[in-house]
ROSE-4610 file (N, C-alpha, C; in Angstrom, 1 decimal, always signed):
// ROSE-4610
residu = [M/M/M/L/L/L/L/L/L/I/I/I/P/P/P/L/L/L/I/I/I/G/G/G/V/V/V/L/L/L/V/V/V/Y/Y/Y/L/L/L/I/I/I/A/A/A/R/R/R/G/G/G/G/G/G/K/K/K/M/M/M/H/H/H/E/E/E/R/R/R/A/A/A/A/A/A/R/R/R/Q/Q/Q/A/A/A/Q/Q/Q/Q/Q/Q/Q/Q/Q/D/D/D/D/D/D/A/A/A/L/L/L/R/R/R/K/K/K/Y/Y/Y/L/L/L/Q/Q/Q/D/D/D/E/E/E/V/V/V/A/A/A/A/A/A/P/P/P/T/T/T/S/S/S/T/T/T/A/A/A/D/D/D/Q/Q/Q/L/L/L/T/T/T/K/K/K/L/L/L/A/A/A/D/D/D/L/L/L/H/H/H/D/D/D/R/R/R/G/G/G/A/A/A/I/I/I/T/T/T/D/D/D/Q/Q/Q/E/E/E/Y/Y/Y/E/E/E/Q/Q/Q/Q/Q/Q/K/K/K/A/A/A/K/K/K/V/V/V/L/L/L/A/A/A]
num = [1/1/1/2/2/2/3/3/3/4/4/4/5/5/5/6/6/6/7/7/7/8/8/8/9/9/9/10/10/10/11/11/11/12/12/12/13/13/13/14/14/14/15/15/15/16/16/16/17/17/17/18/18/18/19/19/19/20/20/20/21/21/21/22/22/22/23/23/23/24/24/24/25/25/25/26/26/26/27/27/27/28/28/28/29/29/29/30/30/30/31/31/31/32/32/32/33/33/33/34/34/34/35/35/35/36/36/36/37/37/37/38/38/38/39/39/39/40/40/40/41/41/41/42/42/42/43/43/43/44/44/44/45/45/45/46/46/46/47/47/47/48/48/48/49/49/49/50/50/50/51/51/51/52/52/52/53/53/53/54/54/54/55/55/55/56/56/56/57/57/57/58/58/58/59/59/59/60/60/60/61/61/61/62/62/62/63/63/63/64/64/64/65/65/65/66/66/66/67/67/67/68/68/68/69/69/69/70/70/70/71/71/71/72/72/72/73/73/73/74/74/74/75/75/75/76/76/76/77/77/77/78/78/78/79/79/79]
x = [+113.9/+113.7/+112.3/+111.4/+109.9/+109.3/+109.9/+109.2/+109.3/+110.3/+110.3/+109.3/+108.9/+107.8/+106.5/+106.2/+105.1/+104.9/+105.9/+105.9/+105.5/+106.1/+105.9/+104.4/+103.7/+102.3/+101.5/+101.8/+101.0/+101.1/+102.2/+102.4/+101.6/+101.7/+101.0/+99.4/+98.9/+97.5/+97.0/+97.7/+97.6/+97.5/+98.5/+98.5/+97.6/+97.2/+96.3/+95.1/+94.9/+93.8/+92.4/+92.2/+91.0/+90.5/+91.6/+91.0/+90.9/+91.4/+91.2/+89.7/+88.9/+87.5/+86.8/+87.2/+86.6/+86.9/+88.1/+88.4/+87.7/+87.7/+86.8/+85.3/+84.8/+83.3/+83.2/+84.0/+83.9/+84.0/+85.0/+85.2/+83.9/+83.5/+82.3/+81.1/+80.9/+79.9/+80.0/+81.2/+81.5/+81.2/+81.6/+81.3/+79.8/+79.1/+77.7/+77.0/+77.5/+76.8/+77.1/+78.3/+78.6/+77.8/+77.7/+76.9/+75.5/+74.9/+73.5/+73.3/+74.3/+74.2/+74.3/+75.2/+75.3/+74.1/+73.7/+72.4/+71.2/+71.0/+70.0/+70.2/+71.4/+71.6/+71.3/+71.5/+71.4/+69.8/+69.0/+67.6/+67.1/+67.6/+67.2/+67.7/+68.6/+69.2/+68.3/+67.5/+66.7/+65.6/+65.2/+64.3/+62.8/+62.6/+61.2/+60.8/+59.5/+58.9/+59.2/+59.1/+59.3/+60.8/+61.7/+63.2/+63.4/+62.8/+62.9/+62.4/+61.2/+60.5/+61.4/+61.9/+62.7/+63.9/+64.6/+65.8/+65.4/+64.3/+63.9/+63.7/+63.0/+62.7/+64.0/+64.9/+66.2/+66.9/+67.0/+67.7/+66.9/+65.6/+64.9/+65.1/+65.2/+65.3/+66.8/+67.8/+69.1/+69.3/+68.3/+68.5/+69.2/+69.4/+70.2/+69.3/+68.0/+67.1/+66.1/+65.5/+64.5/+63.2/+62.2/+60.8/+60.3/+60.5/+60.0/+60.7/+62.0/+62.6/+62.0/+61.8/+61.2/+59.8/+59.0/+57.7/+57.7/+58.7/+58.8/+59.3/+60.3/+60.7/+59.8/+59.0/+58.1/+57.0/+56.6/+55.6/+56.0/+57.3/+57.9/+57.8/+58.2/+58.2/+56.9/+56.0/+54.6/+53.8/+54.3/+53.6/+53.7]
y = [-41.5/-42.2/-42.2/-41.3/-41.4/-42.2/-42.5/-43.1/-44.6/-45.2/-46.6/-47.2/-46.6/-47.1/-46.9/-45.9/-45.6/-46.7/-47.0/-48.0/-49.4/-49.7/-50.9/-51.0/-49.9/-50.0/-50.2/-49.5/-49.7/-51.1/-51.7/-53.1/-54.0/-53.8/-54.6/-54.5/-53.3/-53.1/-53.8/-53.7/-54.3/-55.9/-56.4/-57.8/-58.5/-57.8/-58.4/-57.5/-56.3/-55.5/-56.2/-57.0/-57.5/-58.4/-59.2/-60.2/-59.5/-58.3/-57.6/-57.5/-57.1/-56.9/-58.2/-59.2/-60.6/-61.1/-60.8/-61.2/-60.4/-59.1/-58.3/-58.7/-58.9/-59.3/-60.6/-61.6/-62.9/-62.7/-62.0/-61.7/-61.1/-60.0/-59.4/-60.3/-61.2/-62.1/-63.2/-63.6/-64.5/-63.8/-62.6/-61.8/-61.7/-61.4/-61.2/-62.4/-63.6/-64.9/-65.2/-64.9/-65.1/-64.3/-63.1/-62.1/-62.6/-63.0/-63.5/-64.7/-65.6/-66.9/-66.5/-65.6/-65.3/-64.6/-63.7/-63.0/-63.9/-64.7/-65.7/-66.7/-67.1/-67.9/-67.2/-65.8/-64.9/-64.8/-64.8/-64.8/-66.0/-67.1/-68.4/-68.5/-67.7/-67.8/-67.3/-66.3/-65.8/-66.8/-66.8/-67.9/-67.3/-66.0/-65.5/-65.0/-65.1/-64.7/-63.2/-62.4/-60.9/-60.7/-61.4/-61.1/-61.5/-62.6/-63.1/-61.9/-61.5/-60.5/-59.3/-58.8/-57.6/-57.7/-58.9/-59.0/-59.1/-59.7/-59.8/-58.4/-57.6/-56.2/-55.3/-55.6/-54.9/-55.3/-56.6/-57.0/-56.5/-56.4/-55.9/-54.5/-53.6/-52.2/-51.8/-52.6/-52.4/-53.0/-53.6/-54.1/-55.4/-56.1/-57.4/-58.5/-58.4/-59.4/-58.6/-59.3/-58.7/-58.7/-58.0/-58.1/-59.5/-60.2/-61.6/-62.5/-62.4/-63.1/-62.7/-61.5/-61.0/-61.6/-61.7/-62.2/-63.6/-64.4/-65.8/-66.1/-65.5/-65.7/-65.2/-64.2/-63.7/-64.8/-65.4/-66.4/-67.6/-67.9/-69.0/-68.8/-67.6/-67.2/-67.2/-66.8/-66.6/-68.0/-68.9/-70.2/-71.2]
z = [-198.8/-197.6/-197.3/-197.6/-197.4/-198.6/-199.7/-200.7/-200.5/-200.0/-199.9/-198.9/-197.7/-196.9/-197.7/-198.3/-199.1/-200.2/-200.8/-201.8/-201.2/-200.1/-199.3/-198.9/-198.5/-198.1/-199.2/-200.3/-201.6/-202.0/-202.1/-202.5/-201.6/-200.3/-199.3/-199.6/-199.8/-200.0/-201.3/-202.2/-203.6/-203.5/-202.7/-202.7/-201.7/-200.6/-199.6/-199.4/-199.9/-199.6/-199.9/-200.8/-201.1/-200.0/-199.4/-198.4/-197.1/-196.9/-195.6/-195.3/-196.3/-196.2/-195.8/-196.5/-196.3/-194.8/-194.4/-193.0/-192.0/-192.2/-191.3/-191.2/-192.4/-192.5/-191.8/-192.0/-191.4/-189.8/-189.3/-187.9/-187.4/-188.0/-187.5/-187.4/-188.4/-188.3/-187.2/-187.0/-185.8/-184.5/-184.3/-183.1/-182.9/-184.0/-184.0/-183.5/-184.1/-183.8/-182.3/-181.9/-180.4/-179.5/-179.8/-179.1/-178.9/-180.0/-179.9/-179.2/-179.3/-178.5/-177.0/-176.7/-175.3/-174.7/-175.5/-175.0/-174.9/-175.8/-175.7/-174.5/-174.2/-173.0/-171.8/-171.8/-170.5/-170.3/-171.4/-171.3/-170.5/-170.8/-170.2/-168.8/-168.3/-166.9/-165.8/-166.0/-164.9/-164.5/-163.3/-162.8/-162.9/-162.7/-162.7/-164.0/-164.3/-165.6/-165.8/-164.7/-164.8/-165.2/-164.6/-164.9/-166.4/-166.9/-168.4/-169.2/-169.0/-169.8/-169.7/-168.7/-168.5/-169.4/-169.4/-170.1/-171.6/-172.0/-173.4/-173.8/-173.1/-173.5/-173.7/-172.7/-172.9/-174.1/-174.4/-175.6/-176.9/-176.9/-178.0/-178.2/-177.0/-177.1/-177.7/-177.3/-177.8/-179.2/-179.8/-181.1/-181.3/-180.1/-180.3/-180.8/-180.6/-181.2/-182.0/-183.1/-183.9/-183.3/-183.9/-183.4/-183.4/-184.4/-184.6/-183.4/-183.2/-182.1/-180.8/-180.6/-179.3/-179.1/-180.1/-179.9/-179.6/-180.4/-180.1/-178.7/-178.2/-176.9/-175.8/-176.1/-175.2/-175.0/-176.1/-176.0/-175.4/-175.5/-174.7/-173.2/-172.8/-171.4/-170.8/-171.5/-171.0/-171.1/-171.7/-171.9/-170.7]
């Protein structure tokens, strides 16, 4: 009775196991892209320069944007 479910799980993993990683990686990339777009849109929302710089610094500190992206966005805000 315990052997049949175990065999079923093994067959499933053999048949579909390779694609599980691909789907997970694709989904993680889509979530990352969506998060970056959302966060970048949030930076554009504040009206004052100080608010924009604060949000940029927060995004940079959390690792949502790279150093290069931070400097580019900071230059845009200060321009």
